[in-house]
KOLPA-185226 format. One record per residue: x, y, z of N, C-alpha, C, O in turn. Coordinates in steps of 0.02 Angstrom, whole numbers, plus 50000, padded with zeros to 5 digits. Last residue first. Example, Ala and Ser with C-alpha at 12.3 -4.5 7.8 and 13.67 -1.06 7.14 Angstrom:
BEGIN
506424988850354506844994750357506455000250394506705005750402
506604971650390506154977550390506604983550390507124983450423
//
This chain:
BEGIN
495104886649010494464882248970494314883248906493854880048880
496794883249053496184886049005495714881648978495744876448945
497234874949189497144874049129496714877249093496154874749093
498174885949307497474882149316497614880049216498024883149183
499664881849434499294883549345498684880949352498534875949385
499584891849591499644886149521499344886149469498854889549454
499484902649634499774898549684499944892349635500434888749644
500744917949596500274913349561500284905349630500784903149659
501314931249703501284925949639500784919949645500514917949696
500754948649689500674941849735500954936849677500864937849617
500864964049740501224960649721501044952149744501154949849799
500004978949771500204973349805500404969149733500154970649679
500184996549813500414990849761500444985849800500764985949853
499585012349836499845006749866499635001149813499115000949780
499715028949810499515023749775500135018749837500685019949863
499015044549846499655041949852499305033449813498715032949795
498325062149814498285054849799498985051549797499445053649763
497295071249919497915072749897498025063649863497755059249896
496115074250008496245075349946496685073349896496525073649836
496485076850136496475081550108496385082550021496485087349984
496515063550167496035067750204496125074650171495665078450188
497135056150025497095054850088496535061850113496195064550069
496475041649913496515049749932496325049750004495875047050036
497225029149806496975031349909496945039649879497285042449837
497335016949710497165024349712496885027149772496275027149781
498155002049681497555006649734497735012949726498325014549734
498394988249595498684994949623498164998449639497654997749605
498904971249589498284974749620498544982349652498794983249707
499564960349488499744967249541499154970149550498894971749496
500264943249491499524947349498499724954249518500094954449568
500964930649366500914937149449500524940949413500424942249354
500734923149247500064923649289500304927849360499894928449405
501674928049165501884922849219501284920649251501344915549284
501374937249073501384932249061501554924849106501564918949088
500374944249233500824947249160500754938949152500414934949185
498984957349265499304951149273499664950649229499584954349180
498104968249360498444968049306498904958949311499074956149363
497144980649414497234973449402497584970949346497374971549289
496814995349504496914992549431497334983649441497784982449481
495455003649568495894997449585496064995849494495694995449445
494935018649673495065015349611495595009249606496125009749637
495075024349799494225023149772494345020449674493925020549629
495135014449968495455017749872494895018549837494375015249837
495245006950072495485014650073495365017850018495465023950014
494974994750048494564999250090494515005750071494025009250057
496004990950000495534990949950494914996149992494535000249966
496854988950086497084995750041496374997149988496255001949952
496504979650161496414984550186496564989550152496444995150175
496524968650081495724971150069495954977750110495584982450095
497624965450065497814969150014496874971550022496594975049980
497614953250165497984963050163497824965250125497834971050145
497044941450065496754943250118497004950850140496564955050132
498174937050003497674941649959497114946050019496884951750015
498464926050059499104931450042498754935750009499124939249975
497374917650081497744920250142498284924350121498614926650168
497154912649956496624916749976496904921450059496684926650082
498314910249822498154910249902497744915949939497914921749949
497754912249676498024916849711497854912449793497274912049814
497504905949493497414903849559497854908749615498424909449594
497094910149332497644909349395497354910649440496964915349444
496834913049176496574909449200497084908949267497634906749248
496534920449001497184918749059496624918249136496144921949147
496684925848850496134922948922496634918848967497044914548953
497384942448795497094931948805496884929648852496954932648906
497224952948813497284952048740497164944548756496784941248720
496244967148880496224959448884496614957348809496394959448756
495804981148961496304977748926496554971148911497124969848931
494724993548997494774984248996495304983548954495194986048899
494245003349128494905000949076494814993849096494794990249146
493155004149214493445012449205493935010449124493995014349077
491884996449280492414995449249492545001749212492095004449180
490634999549343491154998949379491864999449341492345002349366
489715000249211489775004949254490385004949300490695010249300
490324984949102489904987149174490184997949183490695000649164
490814982349001490494986748985490124989249047489724993949049
491354968849029491914973748996491674981348994492074985948988
490644962149159490694965349099491174969449075491374974049111
491224951849291491224958049286491264960349203491824960649179
490774940049405490794941749337490634948249329490104950849348
491074928549528490734934749517490954937349431491454934449410
490624912849575490844916349531490364922449508489794922949487
490924898049685490634903649673490874908749600491424907049576
490534881549754490854887049681490454894649669489894896049649
490184878049903490154875549839490394882149800490394887549829
490414880650041489624880350023489464878449948488904877349926
491594877950062491334872850105490614871450077490284866250078
492294885849896492234884149959492054878549996492274873249973
493104891549784492794886649791492984885149855493544883549874
492784906449689492984903949747492854897849756492294896949732
493354921149569492974910949583493194911649651493614915649673
492784932749460493334929449502492994925349547492394925949561
493054938649284492754934649355493144932749401493734931149393
492904948449147493424947549209492914942749266492364945049282
492514939449032492874945749033493414946849090494024946549088
492224926249012491564931249064491994937049070491844940449119
491854935048836491494931248915492024927148957492344923648917
493434938848794492864937748777492584935248845492914933748894
494914941748845494374947548787493744946948773493414951448748
494904939649012494584937248956494594944748910494404950348926
495234933149187495374938149122495434935849053495834931549033
494954926249333494884924549238494884931749217494454935649237
495614920449477495394926449435495474924149358495944921149332
495304913049632495334910549521495214918349502494694921349516
495764911949771495434917549732495724913749669496314911949663
495924895649894496204901249840495574905849810494994904049819
495314890849982496044891449999496334896449950496814900249957
493634894850045493954894450006494804896150010494994901450034
492914902050142493394894450168493824891850116494264887650126
492694913850099493204913150146493604907450171494144906750199
491904917349986491884912050020492584912150037493014910649997
491644936549971491924930049953491934925450009491964927350067
490944947650000490404942149977490854935749965490594930349951
491674955850011491494957050057491134950250048491044947350102
492124955249879492634953849917492324955349989492754956250032
491204963649808491244956249791491664952649846491524946749856
491134975449860490644972149866490834964249854490614959649890
492604979949802492214980249888491664976249906491654973449961
492494982349680492594974749720492494974649784492304969849818
491534991349692491184986649644491684980349660491484974549657
492185003649715491635000649761491324992349747490994988749785
493215005449646493365000449701492644998349745492554993949787
493135003549493492895006849553493015003749598492914997749591
494574996449397493874995249413493755000049468494265001449499
495364990449253495454996749327494694996249312494344995949262
496424978949195495834981849208495874986649239496434988249259
497484969649092497414975249134496514978149134496134978949086
498474955949044497824960149037497684963649096497744960749150
499954954749015499444953248966498694954748983498304954748936
501504964549046500784964149074500054960249008499774963748966
502824967049005502594960449003501754956949031501514951349036
503014981549019502964975848934502814968748932502704965248882
502854982749130502254983749097502304980649029501864978148994
503514969649260503494976749220502994975549146502824970349117
503934962649388503414964549364503324970949321503114976249343
505184957349461505234959349398504494958649359504424955049310
504944955949603504464952749563504524952749486504134949749448
506404955749701506074959549628505524955649625505644950249652
506294955249890506194954249834506004958949768505634963849770
507414968449966506564967249944506654962049882506984963649832
508504966150071508374967049990507824965549992507674960550025
508294973050231508464966350196508284967550113507764970750106
509294985050320508584983050298508974977550258509584976750249
509654986350499509924984450429509454981750379509184976350391
508394996350585508834989650557509104989250502508834991750452
508005008050712508115007350645508664999650624509214998550649
506995012350843507545010650817507515005950760507125001250755
506085026750864506095019250854506655017650844506985022650832
505655037650993506345034950951506155030150939505965026850987
504565052651008504525044751001505135041650945505155042450884
503995066151094504435063251053504525056051038504545053551094
502425076051086502855068851110503255068451064503115069551005
501795090551144502435087451109502585082351123502915081951175
500205100551128500695096451183501155091251153500825086551130
499445108751067499965111451110500525107151137501075108751160
498715100751000498295105351057499125108351091499165109551151
500035091650943499355091950951498915093950994498665089651030
501365083450892501145088150924500295089150919500025085850875
502825073850875502015073450889501925078150895502465080750909
504275068650802503995073650844503375075250816503275077150759
505205054950795504595058550791504335063950839504225063450900
506755046050734506515051550789505755055850752505745058850698
507525031350710507035035250673506585041450720506015039850737
509135031450745508285028850774508025032150740508305037550734
510325027150669510065029350717509485028450716509275023850681
511155016350559511185014550657510845019850703510925019150763
511215029450455511505021350487511575018950532512145019050556
510235043350496510615040350452510745033650478510395031750525
509385052350571510315055250573510345050250517510555053450469
507835057050534508215052650532509045052050520509295051450464
506135062550571506945065050567507105058350581506795054350616
504665070850548504935063750565505675064150540505765066450484
503225079850618503895079450612504545072050622504775069350673
501575080950616502185076550626502715080350605502565084850566
500185084550733500625088250676501205082450696501335079950751
498445079350713499065078850732499865079650683500045077150630
497005088550711497575083650686497945085550730497935090250771
495475095150725495815093450755496465087450725496275081550721
494375100150625494885103650653495525101150687496045104250681
493365085650659493425092950619494025096550651494135095150710
494165071050714493625076350714494005081450699494595082650710
495065059750690494785062250650494255067550662493865068350615
496205054750790495675057550786495655059850728496175062150704
497275047650849497075046250787496445048650772496085044850741
497945046550993497215043550959496945043250901496465039650889
499275049951003498595055851042497755050950978497295052950942
499735040050925499975041151005499295044651034498915042451076
499825035550806499215036550821499115038750915498615038850952
501265036650785500985040350737500105038750766499715042250732
501305023550874501775030550888501215037250851500875041350883
501065013150804500625015750859500785023850905500495027450946
501535013450683501015016850689500505017050751499935019150757
502895008350751502755017250702502055019350705501885024950723
502784996650786502844999750830502735008150803502535012850838
502294991550683501884989550708501814995650767501314998450790
503554992350588502994996350567502354996950607501905000950591
505114994450635504534990250661503904995250650503745000050685
506104995950493505824999250558505204993350587504954988850553
507384998650390507264993150399506814996850480507164999950520
507975012450252508205007450320507535002550340507095002950298
508915020350157508595016650178508665014050230509195012950259
509065033850039509135031450112508495026950138507895028350142
509815040949907509325038249953509645035850002510245035450012
510575052849894510185050249833509695048249862509165051249858
510435064250041510845058450012510185057349938509615059749933
509585072850092510295075350083510745070450068511355071150076
507925078050092508445074250093509085074650069509125077350014
506425084850157507165085650133507665080250142507785078150199
504925091850153505365085350132506085087850109506255091450061
503505098150204504245099550199504425090850217504245086550257
502245092950186502375101650188503175102950192503405108650183
501715079950082502245082850157502315090650159502515093150107
501685076149952501225076750016501225079250086500795080050129
502555077449897502335084449898501685082249937501235086149951
503305065949898503585071049935503035077649939503105082149981
502085051849892502425057949876502805062949888502355067149892
502255036949941502035043449969502355046449922502915044349906
501775021649919501925025849890501705032949910501135035049902
501975005949975501515011849990501975016849951502575015649953
501834988949938502224996749925501815000149937501244998949917
502044973049970501554976549967501984983849964502534983749992
502094954949907502424961149930501884968949916501494969949870
502294936849919501624943549912502364948449948502834947149986
503224927449931502494926949894502294933549881502104935049824
503994927650026504394929249958503714927749897503764927149836
503354929250165503734924550127503784923950053503564918950025
502814946650133502554940150151502954934850110502974934650048
503414962850165503234956650130503044949250180503124947650239
503244979450111502954975150179503104968150145502894967850087
504074997250094503994989250064503844984950143504084985750199
503755011950067503765007850105503485001050068502994999750033
504555027049990504265021949963504215016150022504805014650034
504225045149986504305038750021504125032849983503635032949947
504935055349848504655054849906504985047949946505565045749947
506025060849760505315061049748504885057849817504315060149815
507215058049832506985064649827506145065649803505765069949823
506985043149924507225047149882506995053649879506565055349920
506825032150057506705038750043507235041449975507845041349982
506215018650085506565020950040506565025850038506115026849997
505885007050236505765013150211506365015150170506935014450193
505344990050262505634994950233505604999550199505394999150142
504384983650409504534987850335505274989450312505724989850353
503864972750509504224975350493504204977050423504034973050380
502484964350547502784968450580503264972550546503044978250552
501414963550429501894960850449502154965450490502084971250471
500174971950369500024963650386500694963350413500454960350461
500104984450311500204982350385500184977150418500174976650480
499484991850239500004987450199500284983350284500734979250287
498745002150283498494997950198499074994550202499264994050144
499385008850369498905003550384498824998250321498844992050318
499935017850286500515010650314500085006850344500265000950352
498785026150268499135023450192499685015850228499775010350200
498735030150377498005028350350498405023850288498205018250272
499995037950419499595031850460499145029450443498925025450484
500055049750343500365044050338499905037850349499595034250310
498705056050372498815057150298499525049950282499525046250232
499005057350493498375052650492498405051250411498155046150388
499625070050534499965063550536499535056150507499805050550503
499615083250464499165078450483499385070250482499305065950439
500515091250415500085094450469499555091650481499055094550503
502285085250411501575083150384501195087150431501435087450488
503805083150364503385085450396502915085150379502895084550318
505385074250353504655075550325504235077450390504265074950446
507105073150316506705076050367506015076750341506015080750294
508675064750330508055064650299507565068550354507585067750415
509785066750392509835064850310509045065450285508875066350226
510155079750504509855074250478509875072950394509965077050348
510755091350547510975085850590510735079750529511155075650511
510055102050491510705098050465510965092950487511375089650455
508935103950567509155101550512509565098050497509535091950489
509585113450656509375106550684509315101950623509595096450624
509535124250593510025121950601510035114650622510475110650603
508405129450573508585125050535509365123550534509715122150485
507325126250724507975132750682508015126650640507805120950654
505875124850731506505123050751506775125950706506525128050654
504305129950732504925136750729505695133350757506075136750792
503645122750712503775124350644504285128650657504665131050615
503435114950832503685109950762503835115250721504245113450679
502655124550921503425123050916503805121350872504355123750861
502045137150828501905131250851502485128350861502905129050816
//
């Protein structure tokens, strides 16, 4: 194949080279965080982290480990750039993003360094397309200071359970209220919309519940408009970890399997909308 026969000498001009025999493995995970045009790419020897933010209240990170790629070469400790995520996704799906068996788009992604474009070589059925996407100076991502030592409550659910609830949420509600407690209702999602108040409860013994670690009763509200983008990640995922810290900040971590059964993670951080008095 043309992409696999490029000489080693070609690679030496790049600070980052990442190759995949299925571009969908990258495009699908990026779709899970594509709610704003621009994304910050950070590459380390461990892989890629792609970050998207909204008004410093919401941050989404997609983690794509180096071993997801057939080749992953980085010549610096860390490589960071900002790119238009919408354009990148359009390029990755330039052949239509087909999911037909036996047909996949081979991807070779190369970056020469600061000021240079990100170059994509895409091949399907012997046809090679080259895309060059301008990169920008990256902005510093917000540090939500969400660390495991400050986590007060954590549950891990099979995604099916949350998908059902999210599909029925009253989207006329401006907020989603999340209650986590060591006693009943254990884990509750509440909305306050035009058709009245609605609650979705999960028992700690539910078949959907894989882990239940709640140390105190916490009730926090989050803007529905901020949480809506995370449903893209939920749709792709098989498990989701829901955590809150002592400030009421929310972490939603989604475990996503790609076409080849490999695991990637998508994490959303969201700040609380307002304090709610504990009942």
